[in-house]
SETOR-959646 format. One record per residue (C-alpha): residue in one letter; z, x, y. Coordinates in Angstrom, 1 decimal, padded with zeros to 4 digits. Example, Ala and Ser with C-alpha at 12.3 -4.5 7.8 and 13.67 -1.06 7.14 Angstrom:
2
('A', (007.8, 012.3, -004.5))
('S', (007.1, 013.7, -001.1))
END
This chain:
284
('M', (144.2, 057.2, 087.5))
('N', (142.8, 054.7, 085.1))
('L', (140.5, 056.0, 082.3))
('N', (136.9, 055.4, 082.4))
('L', (136.0, 054.6, 079.1))
('K', (132.8, 053.6, 077.3))
('R', (134.5, 053.2, 074.1))
('P', (138.2, 053.6, 072.8))
('F', (140.2, 056.6, 073.2))
('V', (143.4, 057.0, 070.6))
('V', (146.1, 059.5, 072.2))
('F', (148.1, 060.8, 069.0))
('D', (151.0, 062.9, 068.3))
('L', (152.2, 064.3, 064.9))
('E', (155.6, 065.6, 063.6))
('T', (154.9, 067.4, 060.1))
('T', (156.9, 069.6, 057.8))
('G', (155.4, 073.2, 059.3))
('V', (153.1, 074.2, 061.1))
('Q', (150.4, 075.7, 058.2))
('V', (147.6, 073.2, 058.1))
('G', (146.7, 073.8, 054.7))
('A', (149.8, 073.4, 053.3))
('D', (152.1, 071.4, 055.3))
('H', (152.3, 067.1, 055.5))
('I', (153.2, 064.7, 058.3))
('V', (156.2, 062.7, 058.4))
('Q', (155.5, 061.0, 061.5))
('M', (152.5, 060.0, 063.9))
('C', (152.3, 057.9, 066.6))
('F', (148.4, 056.3, 068.0))
('L', (147.9, 055.0, 071.0))
('K', (144.7, 053.2, 071.6))
('V', (143.5, 052.9, 074.6))
('L', (140.1, 050.2, 075.0))
('P', (137.6, 050.3, 078.0))
('S', (139.4, 047.1, 079.3))
('G', (142.1, 048.9, 080.3))
('D', (144.7, 047.3, 077.2))
('T', (146.2, 049.5, 074.8))
('E', (147.7, 049.4, 071.6))
('E', (150.2, 051.4, 069.7))
('R', (151.3, 052.2, 066.1))
('T', (153.6, 054.7, 064.4))
('Y', (154.3, 055.1, 061.5))
('L', (157.4, 057.5, 059.5))
('V', (155.1, 058.6, 056.7))
('R', (156.7, 060.3, 053.0))
('P', (155.1, 063.7, 052.6))
('A', (154.1, 063.7, 049.2))
('D', (151.4, 066.2, 047.0))
('R', (148.2, 064.2, 045.5))
('E', (150.3, 062.9, 042.3))
('G', (152.6, 061.3, 045.1))
('N', (155.5, 063.1, 044.2))
('T', (157.7, 063.4, 047.4))
('L', (157.9, 066.9, 049.3))
('H', (161.1, 068.2, 050.6))
('I', (160.9, 068.6, 054.9))
('P', (162.6, 072.0, 055.6))
('E', (166.1, 071.8, 057.2))
('E', (164.3, 074.0, 059.7))
('T', (162.1, 071.6, 060.5))
('T', (164.2, 068.6, 060.8))
('A', (166.2, 070.3, 063.3))
('I', (163.4, 070.5, 065.3))
('H', (162.2, 066.7, 065.2))
('G', (165.1, 064.8, 063.5))
('I', (163.6, 063.6, 060.6))
('S', (165.1, 064.1, 057.2))
('D', (163.9, 063.6, 053.9))
('T', (166.7, 060.9, 053.5))
('M', (164.8, 058.7, 056.9))
('V', (161.1, 058.9, 054.9))
('A', (162.4, 058.6, 051.4))
('H', (161.2, 054.9, 051.4))
('E', (158.2, 055.2, 053.6))
('R', (154.8, 055.5, 052.5))
('T', (152.8, 058.3, 051.9))
('F', (149.8, 059.4, 054.0))
('A', (147.6, 058.1, 051.4))
('E', (148.7, 054.8, 051.4))
('I', (148.6, 054.5, 054.7))
('A', (145.1, 055.7, 055.1))
('P', (142.9, 052.6, 055.1))
('E', (144.8, 050.9, 057.6))
('L', (145.0, 053.9, 060.1))
('A', (141.4, 054.9, 059.7))
('D', (140.3, 051.7, 060.4))
('F', (142.8, 051.1, 063.4))
('I', (141.1, 054.4, 064.8))
('G', (137.5, 053.3, 064.4))
('D', (135.1, 055.0, 066.0))
('A', (137.4, 055.7, 069.0))
('D', (137.3, 059.2, 070.7))
('L', (140.4, 061.3, 070.2))
('G', (143.4, 062.9, 072.7))
('G', (146.6, 064.9, 072.1))
('Y', (148.6, 067.7, 073.4))
('N', (147.4, 071.2, 071.6))
('S', (145.6, 068.8, 069.6))
('N', (142.2, 070.5, 069.0))
('K', (144.6, 073.5, 067.1))
('F', (147.0, 071.3, 065.2))
('D', (146.8, 067.7, 065.5))
('V', (143.6, 066.9, 064.6))
('P', (143.2, 069.4, 061.7))
('M', (146.1, 068.2, 060.3))
('L', (144.8, 064.7, 060.8))
('V', (141.7, 065.7, 059.2))
('E', (143.3, 067.7, 056.3))
('E', (145.6, 064.5, 055.1))
('F', (142.6, 062.3, 054.7))
('L', (141.0, 064.9, 052.8))
('R', (143.8, 065.2, 050.5))
('A', (143.7, 061.2, 050.5))
('N', (140.2, 061.4, 049.3))
('H', (139.4, 058.6, 052.3))
('P', (136.4, 059.2, 054.8))
('F', (137.1, 060.3, 058.4))
('S', (134.8, 061.7, 060.5))
('L', (134.7, 063.8, 063.7))
('K', (131.2, 063.5, 063.9))
('G', (129.8, 061.9, 067.4))
('R', (133.4, 062.1, 068.4))
('F', (134.8, 063.6, 071.6))
('L', (138.2, 065.5, 071.5))
('V', (140.0, 066.0, 074.8))
('D', (143.4, 068.6, 074.5))
('V', (145.4, 067.4, 077.5))
('Q', (147.0, 071.0, 076.9))
('N', (144.2, 073.0, 077.3))
('I', (143.7, 071.1, 080.5))
('F', (147.0, 071.8, 081.8))
('H', (146.9, 075.6, 080.8))
('K', (143.6, 076.2, 082.7))
('M', (144.7, 074.7, 086.2))
('E', (148.7, 075.0, 085.7))
('Q', (149.7, 077.2, 082.3))
('R', (152.9, 075.2, 080.8))
('T', (154.8, 073.3, 078.3))
('L', (154.2, 069.4, 077.7))
('K', (158.2, 069.1, 079.2))
('A', (157.1, 070.9, 082.2))
('A', (154.0, 068.8, 082.5))
('Y', (155.5, 066.0, 082.3))
('H', (157.8, 067.1, 085.3))
('F', (155.1, 068.6, 087.1))
('Y', (152.8, 065.7, 086.8))
('C', (155.0, 062.9, 086.9))
('N', (158.1, 064.0, 088.2))
('K', (159.8, 062.8, 085.1))
('E', (162.0, 064.1, 082.6))
('L', (160.7, 064.1, 078.9))
('E', (163.3, 062.4, 077.0))
('N', (163.2, 062.8, 072.8))
('A', (161.3, 065.3, 073.2))
('H', (159.6, 066.2, 069.1))
('S', (159.5, 062.7, 069.0))
('A', (156.4, 061.6, 068.5))
('D', (156.2, 058.3, 070.1))
('A', (158.2, 059.9, 073.1))
('D', (155.3, 062.8, 073.2))
('T', (152.6, 060.7, 072.7))
('R', (153.5, 058.1, 075.8))
('A', (154.1, 061.4, 077.8))
('T', (150.6, 063.1, 076.8))
('F', (148.7, 060.1, 077.5))
('E', (150.7, 059.6, 081.0))
('V', (149.9, 063.7, 082.1))
('L', (146.2, 062.7, 081.5))
('K', (146.1, 059.9, 083.7))
('A', (148.2, 062.0, 086.6))
('Q', (146.0, 065.1, 085.7))
('L', (142.5, 063.4, 086.9))
('D', (144.4, 062.0, 090.1))
('K', (145.8, 065.6, 091.0))
('Y', (142.4, 067.4, 089.8))
('Q', (139.7, 065.3, 091.5))
('G', (137.0, 067.2, 093.0))
('V', (139.0, 070.6, 092.3))
('P', (136.8, 073.2, 091.0))
('F', (138.0, 075.5, 088.1))
('I', (136.4, 079.1, 087.9))
('E', (134.9, 079.8, 084.7))
('R', (135.1, 083.4, 083.7))
('N', (131.2, 083.8, 084.1))
('G', (131.6, 082.7, 087.9))
('S', (130.4, 078.9, 087.5))
('S', (132.6, 075.9, 088.7))
('S', (133.5, 073.1, 086.1))
('F', (135.5, 069.8, 086.9))
('V', (138.2, 067.7, 085.2))
('E', (136.2, 064.5, 085.5))
('N', (137.1, 061.3, 084.9))
('D', (134.6, 061.1, 081.4))
('I', (135.8, 061.4, 078.1))
('E', (132.9, 063.5, 077.1))
('S', (133.4, 065.9, 080.0))
('L', (136.9, 066.1, 079.0))
('S', (136.5, 066.8, 076.0))
('R', (134.0, 069.8, 077.0))
('F', (136.9, 071.1, 079.9))
('S', (139.5, 071.0, 077.0))
('T', (137.8, 072.5, 074.6))
('L', (138.7, 076.6, 074.9))
('T', (136.7, 078.3, 072.1))
('P', (133.4, 076.8, 070.5))
('N', (135.0, 076.4, 066.8))
('A', (132.8, 076.0, 063.3))
('D', (136.2, 075.2, 061.6))
('L', (139.0, 072.8, 062.8))
('V', (141.7, 075.8, 063.1))
('G', (139.8, 078.5, 064.2))
('H', (138.9, 080.6, 060.9))
('M', (135.3, 080.7, 061.8))
('H', (133.9, 080.0, 065.2))
('F', (129.9, 079.8, 066.5))
('D', (128.0, 082.9, 068.0))
('H', (125.7, 082.4, 071.1))
('Q', (122.9, 081.4, 068.4))
('H', (125.1, 079.1, 067.1))
('R', (125.9, 080.4, 063.6))
('E', (129.4, 080.4, 061.8))
('V', (131.1, 083.9, 062.6))
('F', (134.2, 085.1, 060.7))
('S', (137.5, 085.0, 063.0))
('F', (139.5, 086.8, 060.5))
('G', (140.1, 089.2, 058.0))
('K', (138.3, 092.2, 056.5))
('H', (134.7, 090.3, 057.6))
('K', (135.4, 089.5, 061.3))
('G', (132.4, 089.0, 063.8))
('Q', (130.3, 088.8, 061.0))
('V', (128.3, 085.7, 060.1))
('V', (129.3, 083.8, 057.0))
('E', (125.8, 082.8, 055.5))
('E', (124.7, 086.5, 055.3))
('V', (128.4, 087.5, 053.9))
('F', (128.0, 085.2, 051.1))
('Q', (124.8, 086.1, 050.2))
('K', (126.2, 090.0, 050.3))
('E', (129.7, 088.7, 048.8))
('P', (129.4, 086.0, 046.8))
('A', (132.9, 086.9, 045.9))
('Y', (134.0, 086.0, 048.9))
('Y', (133.7, 082.5, 049.0))
('D', (135.3, 082.2, 045.8))
('W', (138.1, 084.0, 047.1))
('I', (138.5, 081.1, 050.7))
('M', (138.2, 078.2, 047.8))
('K', (140.8, 079.4, 045.6))
('A', (143.1, 080.9, 048.7))
('D', (145.5, 078.8, 050.9))
('F', (142.9, 077.6, 053.5))
('P', (143.2, 074.2, 054.8))
('L', (140.3, 072.0, 053.0))
('S', (138.5, 071.4, 056.4))
('T', (138.1, 075.2, 055.8))
('K', (136.9, 075.1, 052.7))
('Q', (134.6, 072.2, 053.1))
('L', (132.6, 073.8, 055.9))
('C', (132.1, 076.8, 053.7))
('T', (130.8, 074.9, 050.5))
('D', (128.3, 073.2, 053.3))
('I', (127.2, 076.7, 054.3))
('Y', (126.7, 078.1, 050.6))
('Q', (124.9, 074.9, 049.6))
('R', (122.9, 075.3, 052.9))
('I', (122.0, 079.2, 051.3))
('R', (121.5, 077.7, 048.0))
('Q', (118.8, 075.5, 049.4))
('N', (117.0, 077.7, 051.7))
('K', (116.7, 079.7, 048.3))
('L', (115.2, 076.9, 046.3))
('E', (113.0, 076.2, 049.3))
('Q', (111.7, 079.6, 048.7))
('L', (111.3, 079.7, 045.1))
('K', (109.0, 076.1, 046.1))
('Q', (107.0, 078.1, 048.2))
('K', (106.2, 081.1, 046.6))
('F', (105.4, 079.5, 043.3))
('Q', (103.0, 076.9, 045.7))
('S', (101.3, 080.0, 047.5))
END
């Protein structure tokens, strides 16, 4: 089944130096752009991991053993900062999809754009995580998903281009297999895998995270709440008001830039609210 698209949809996969979004870097990436017409465009990049000054970073041997990308292979490639402008232009306003992408690939991509100081916003985009659809309906891995849905063996697993194309094929097969098949939510309501990016985005989102990596989530009042540490379960804004030093600790610690950015937004929101209260006090 072909995707029912209202605007472009980009399926992508990343290979990295490790799995820590705040510390690791992209070494290979592939983007498959699907247009509403059904036409596709594909871009694959090898990326030289580098710090903010452009100094090359080492790819750990244990990571190279998984995806096969070594320091030598990327030695003469561009850094993400050098690729960022053309990549942002290629993605445009497209919605995004991948395999385990909500948890890893999307946060990592945003992190690299932030490091490069290049504007890239998720606002208004729908995110489709094919793994979450798979885990809800069958609960297996990408290689097994490819065999289960497409009856094919995944060659060159952990290669960004092979994984990207396999993910796109699995998504289309999921649309065929689950058309009209209900999924019973924990509250007893039914939901469906529908051929619509907005619906797929809702279905493949497991938790309402406030930040990209899940250090904060939204409660039933849509307030940001900590998901970790000594303040786990507490409203972020209330914690920062009572203990401003906790905000300072987060900003100095090894958290992803996207998480720090959200904390800064919340902290500035607190200050703005205080200023408004002072204005009202003096005006009354």
